[in-house]
SEGU-873473 format. One line per 10 residues: their letters; for each residue x, y, z of N, C-alpha, C. Coordinates in Angstrom, 2 decimals, always signed. Layout:
N
a	X:Y:Z:X:Y:Z:X:Y:Z; ...
***
This chain:
127
mvkkikisaq	-5.60:+5.95:-25.48:-5.58:+5.32:-24.10:-6.06:+6.69:-23.19; -6.58:+5.80:-22.37:-7.07:+6.08:-20.81:-7.35:+7.83:-20.75; -7.80:+8.28:-20.64:-8.15:+9.97:-21.23:-8.25:+10.09:-19.50; -9.00:+9.24:-17.98:-9.02:+9.94:-17.19:-8.72:+8.79:-16.26; -8.74:+9.67:-15.10:-8.39:+8.22:-13.72:-8.91:+9.01:-12.88; -8.98:+7.48:-11.65:-9.92:+7.83:-10.28:-8.76:+7.57:-9.59; -9.02:+8.40:-8.39:-8.49:+8.59:-7.29:-8.99:+8.07:-6.27; -8.95:+7.12:-5.48:-10.04:+6.60:-4.22:-9.24:+6.48:-2.82; -10.14:+7.03:-1.79:-10.09:+6.71:-0.91:-11.33:+6.92:+0.29; -11.15:+5.34:+1.27:-11.99:+5.78:+2.04:-12.44:+7.13:+2.28
svgvvyaell	-11.39:+8.17:+3.02:-12.44:+9.83:+3.18:-13.21:+10.34:+2.55; -12.50:+10.33:+1.11:-13.22:+11.65:+0.15:-13.64:+10.80:-1.25; -13.61:+8.85:-0.90:-15.22:+8.44:-1.89:-13.66:+8.17:-3.33; -14.44:+9.01:-4.44:-14.01:+8.47:-5.54:-13.70:+10.22:-6.36; -12.90:+10.85:-6.50:-12.31:+11.93:-7.62:-11.88:+11.42:-8.92; -11.86:+11.91:-9.58:-11.19:+11.97:-11.03:-10.82:+13.03:-11.25; -9.73:+12.51:-12.36:-8.22:+13.72:-12.49:-8.50:+13.74:-14.43; -8.61:+14.54:-15.17:-8.10:+14.41:-16.42:-6.29:+14.19:-17.36; -5.85:+13.16:-17.62:-4.74:+13.19:-17.81:-3.76:+14.78:-18.87; -3.18:+14.88:-18.69:-2.74:+15.53:-19.17:-0.93:+14.92:-20.53
eerspktcka	-1.79:+14.26:-21.13:-0.90:+13.27:-22.23:-0.28:+14.84:-23.29; -0.75:+15.31:-23.57:+0.44:+16.29:-23.76:+1.18:+17.40:-23.45; +1.32:+17.50:-22.24:+2.27:+17.89:-21.40:+3.42:+16.80:-20.78; +2.54:+15.81:-20.57:+3.88:+14.27:-20.01:+3.52:+12.89:-20.36; +3.76:+12.69:-21.95:+3.24:+11.60:-21.92:+3.35:+10.46:-21.94; +4.87:+10.33:-21.50:+5.68:+9.65:-20.91:+5.58:+8.78:-19.62; +4.97:+10.06:-18.60:+4.43:+10.23:-17.20:+3.57:+9.40:-17.36; +2.29:+10.04:-18.18:+0.88:+9.28:-18.54:+1.11:+7.46:-18.91; +2.19:+7.57:-19.94:+1.43:+6.15:-20.46:+2.52:+4.55:-19.06; +3.39:+5.49:-18.70:+4.08:+4.71:-17.68:+2.78:+4.35:-16.49
ivdslplvge	+2.74:+5.42:-15.82:+1.52:+5.35:-15.16:+0.00:+4.52:-14.97; -0.61:+4.71:-16.42:-1.43:+4.30:-16.88:-0.84:+2.58:-16.89; -0.28:+2.20:-17.81:+0.36:+0.41:-18.07:+0.55:+0.03:-16.68; +0.58:+0.65:-15.36:+0.53:+0.50:-14.24:-0.50:+0.45:-13.66; -1.50:+0.76:-13.84:-2.95:+0.91:-12.57:-3.42:-0.54:-12.42; -4.00:-0.63:-11.31:-4.25:-0.03:-10.93:-2.78:+0.18:-9.34; -2.62:+1.09:-8.47:-1.39:+1.54:-8.23:-2.12:+1.77:-6.99; -1.20:+2.14:-5.76:-2.50:+1.57:-4.46:-0.94:+2.47:-3.64; -0.88:+3.13:-2.52:-0.26:+3.58:-1.32:-0.26:+4.43:-0.42; +0.24:+4.15:+1.03:-0.02:+4.99:+1.86:-0.02:+7.08:+2.03
anrwgeeeyf	-1.11:+7.49:+2.10:-1.41:+9.15:+1.80:-0.48:+9.69:+3.58; +0.35:+10.65:+2.65:+1.46:+11.61:+3.85:+1.01:+12.69:+3.52; +0.94:+14.12:+4.04:+0.46:+14.79:+4.26:+2.12:+15.76:+4.27; +2.18:+17.00:+3.42:+3.28:+17.97:+3.33:+2.36:+19.34:+3.10; +2.21:+19.63:+3.92:+0.97:+21.57:+4.02:-0.06:+20.55:+3.68; -0.80:+21.21:+2.12:-1.68:+20.73:+1.47:-1.49:+20.42:+0.08; -0.42:+19.37:+0.42:-0.47:+18.19:-0.42:-0.56:+16.44:+0.05; -0.86:+15.83:-0.98:-0.86:+14.51:-0.38:+0.06:+13.62:-1.34; +1.33:+13.07:-0.89:+1.65:+12.05:-1.68:+1.93:+10.81:-1.14; +1.99:+10.12:-1.83:+1.97:+8.52:-1.49:+3.80:+7.42:-3.17
pvgldiepes	+3.85:+6.80:-2.15:+5.11:+5.79:-2.82:+4.27:+4.98:-3.55; +4.66:+5.02:-5.43:+4.14:+3.79:-5.57:+4.93:+2.97:-6.03; +6.22:+3.27:-5.47:+7.58:+2.57:-6.33:+7.70:+2.30:-7.98; +7.36:+3.15:-8.83:+7.54:+3.58:-9.84:+8.84:+4.31:-10.09; +9.64:+3.94:-11.54:+10.50:+4.39:-11.56:+10.87:+5.25:-12.64; +10.25:+6.45:-12.70:+10.01:+7.28:-13.98:+10.82:+8.87:-14.62; +11.39:+8.82:-14.83:+12.41:+9.75:-15.16:+11.65:+11.55:-15.47; +12.27:+12.55:-15.59:+12.54:+13.88:-14.96:+11.17:+14.22:-16.20; +9.89:+14.22:-16.49:+9.54:+14.81:-17.89:+8.72:+16.55:-17.60; +9.71:+17.33:-18.46:+8.93:+18.60:-18.39:+8.56:+19.01:-16.66
pvqdvevgdv	+9.96:+18.52:-15.83:+9.90:+18.76:-14.39:+9.40:+20.45:-14.06; +8.27:+20.63:-13.05:+8.02:+21.97:-12.91:+8.38:+21.74:-11.09; +8.57:+23.16:-10.88:+8.21:+22.92:-8.68:+7.15:+23.86:-8.68; +6.98:+24.97:-9.35:+5.61:+25.42:-9.56:+4.67:+24.76:-10.19; +3.35:+24.73:-8.66:+2.49:+23.70:-9.32:+0.99:+24.69:-9.07; -0.07:+23.81:-9.70:-0.94:+24.68:-9.27:-2.40:+23.47:-8.33; -3.05:+24.23:-7.86:-4.02:+23.54:-7.67:-4.68:+22.31:-7.88; -5.44:+21.93:-7.89:-6.05:+20.12:-8.07:-4.69:+19.76:-9.06; -3.02:+20.11:-9.45:-2.63:+18.75:-10.16:-2.26:+17.51:-9.76; -2.03:+16.81:-10.00:-1.72:+15.32:-9.95:-0.24:+15.38:-10.35
aywppgkaic	+0.97:+14.67:-9.77:+1.62:+14.77:-10.42:+3.09:+13.43:-9.82; +4.21:+12.94:-10.13:+5.26:+12.44:-10.35:+6.12:+12.75:-10.27; +6.30:+12.72:-8.20:+7.73:+12.87:-8.29:+9.52:+12.06:-8.00; +9.61:+12.31:-9.03:+10.98:+11.11:-9.14:+11.87:+10.81:-7.98; +12.65:+12.10:-7.19:+13.21:+11.40:-6.22:+12.50:+10.52:-5.09; +10.88:+10.60:-4.73:+10.04:+9.70:-3.57:+9.54:+9.04:-4.80; +9.38:+8.37:-6.09:+9.16:+8.00:-6.16:+7.64:+7.57:-6.27; +7.26:+9.02:-6.06:+5.49:+8.48:-5.36:+4.83:+9.58:-6.23; +3.12:+9.59:-6.28:+2.31:+10.21:-7.11:+1.94:+11.52:-5.64; +2.02:+12.38:-6.26:+1.63:+14.01:-5.09:+0.15:+14.63:-5.41
ifygptpist	-0.84:+14.67:-4.76:-2.28:+15.19:-4.81:-2.31:+16.94:-4.90; -1.40:+18.33:-5.15:-2.16:+19.41:-4.31:-3.05:+20.09:-4.63; -3.60:+20.51:-3.22:-4.97:+21.42:-3.66:-4.59:+22.42:-2.13; -3.94:+22.68:-2.24:-3.15:+24.21:-1.69:-1.68:+24.58:-1.21; -1.99:+25.59:-0.56:+0.15:+25.62:-0.22:+0.92:+24.73:+0.51; +1.73:+24.48:+0.44:+2.86:+23.66:+1.12:+3.68:+24.40:+1.76; +4.82:+23.47:+2.84:+5.51:+24.55:+3.62:+6.55:+25.60:+2.56; +6.84:+25.43:+1.35:+7.43:+26.26:+0.85:+7.27:+27.40:+0.27; +5.52:+27.23:+0.07:+4.49:+27.99:-0.76:+4.99:+29.52:+0.14; +5.58:+30.39:-1.13:+5.79:+31.91:-1.18:+4.26:+32.51:-0.86
tdkpkayspv	+3.45:+31.99:-2.11:+1.54:+32.27:-1.88:+1.02:+31.41:-1.84; -0.38:+31.89:-2.63:-1.61:+30.87:-2.14:-1.11:+29.06:-2.75; -0.57:+28.70:-3.89:-0.06:+28.41:-5.11:+0.53:+27.18:-4.08; +0.15:+26.00:-4.65:+1.51:+24.96:-4.01:+2.93:+25.27:-4.96; +3.74:+24.67:-4.10:+4.51:+24.22:-4.55:+5.68:+22.57:-4.09; +6.15:+22.24:-5.34:+6.12:+21.09:-4.95:+7.69:+21.23:-4.32; +8.49:+19.70:-3.52:+9.22:+20.05:-2.67:+10.60:+20.12:-3.44; +10.60:+19.59:-4.81:+11.82:+19.43:-5.61:+10.49:+19.15:-7.00; +11.35:+18.95:-8.22:+10.49:+19.35:-9.61:+9.56:+17.94:-9.76; +8.33:+18.19:-10.40:+7.68:+16.84:-10.86:+7.36:+16.70:-11.88
nvfakiidpp	+6.71:+15.79:-12.42:+6.37:+15.97:-13.41:+4.74:+15.58:-13.49; +3.62:+16.73:-13.62:+2.93:+17.21:-13.58:+1.94:+15.86:-14.84; +1.33:+15.31:-14.26:+0.55:+14.34:-15.12:-1.15:+14.53:-15.62; -1.59:+15.20:-14.66:-3.24:+15.12:-14.41:-3.94:+16.17:-13.91; -5.12:+17.17:-13.82:-5.43:+17.45:-13.19:-6.95:+17.05:-12.68; -6.95:+17.26:-11.61:-8.14:+16.80:-10.89:-9.34:+18.05:-11.20; -10.50:+16.26:-11.91:-11.59:+17.34:-12.01:-13.41:+17.99:-11.47; -12.70:+16.93:-10.39:-13.42:+17.51:-8.35:-12.73:+18.36:-8.10; -13.65:+18.99:-6.90:-13.00:+19.81:-6.29:-12.25:+19.23:-5.07; -10.42:+20.00:-5.66:-9.71:+19.30:-4.90:-9.54:+19.17:-3.45
evfkavkhge	-9.81:+19.94:-2.94:-10.55:+19.96:-1.54:-10.87:+19.32:-0.80; -11.00:+18.25:-1.18:-11.42:+16.87:-0.30:-10.68:+16.36:+0.20; -9.60:+16.50:-0.51:-8.32:+15.50:+0.16:-7.70:+16.17:+1.57; -7.93:+17.23:+2.08:-8.02:+17.73:+3.47:-8.64:+17.17:+3.80; -9.53:+15.68:+3.82:-10.10:+14.89:+4.66:-9.16:+13.52:+5.11; -8.73:+13.43:+3.88:-7.61:+12.42:+3.98:-6.48:+11.78:+5.56; -6.33:+11.45:+6.23:-5.58:+10.64:+6.94:-4.34:+10.29:+6.86; -3.48:+10.49:+7.99:-1.90:+9.99:+7.64:-1.81:+8.10:+7.42; -1.26:+7.89:+6.39:-1.33:+6.22:+6.29:-2.78:+5.89:+5.96; -3.45:+6.55:+5.92:-4.61:+5.84:+5.06:-4.53:+5.44:+3.30
ritvdra	-4.94:+4.75:+2.68:-4.93:+3.46:+1.61:-4.89:+4.63:+0.04; -4.07:+5.35:-0.35:-5.14:+5.89:-1.55:-4.80:+4.84:-3.00; -6.21:+4.91:-3.61:-5.48:+4.05:-4.96:-6.05:+4.50:-6.23; -5.36:+4.67:-6.99:-5.46:+5.44:-8.66:-5.44:+4.50:-9.61; -6.60:+4.51:-10.25:-7.00:+3.45:-10.85:-7.70:+4.50:-11.78; -8.53:+3.43:-13.52:-8.99:+3.88:-14.46:-10.15:+4.15:-14.18; -10.95:+5.54:-14.82:-11.59:+5.85:-14.13:-12.85:+5.81:-15.45
***
């Protein structure tokens, strides 16, 4: 299986993430089998999320995540990229709106996602 993915948007160029197959193998497989995925960016605090229309069940779901985590959010059928605190964070770490399946970790500095504009097209593809 693919070990890395690339996330691209006009404002950030190409950013790479390593898949976490040991953490969420079913989510990784579903994402990789559906690549490329394209969505329109929405910001929630220091998180970008974009619906991709996949239907993936919760897998090792967590709400407390780390800067640089890339996750699938089952209720929103969306991919989430965390690069700082969100509106419900109680520390400087991000916290998802509701539990997510973390499936990848950004290799490059995740803070570049601060430059993404609302509605900007984000593409996830094989690296």
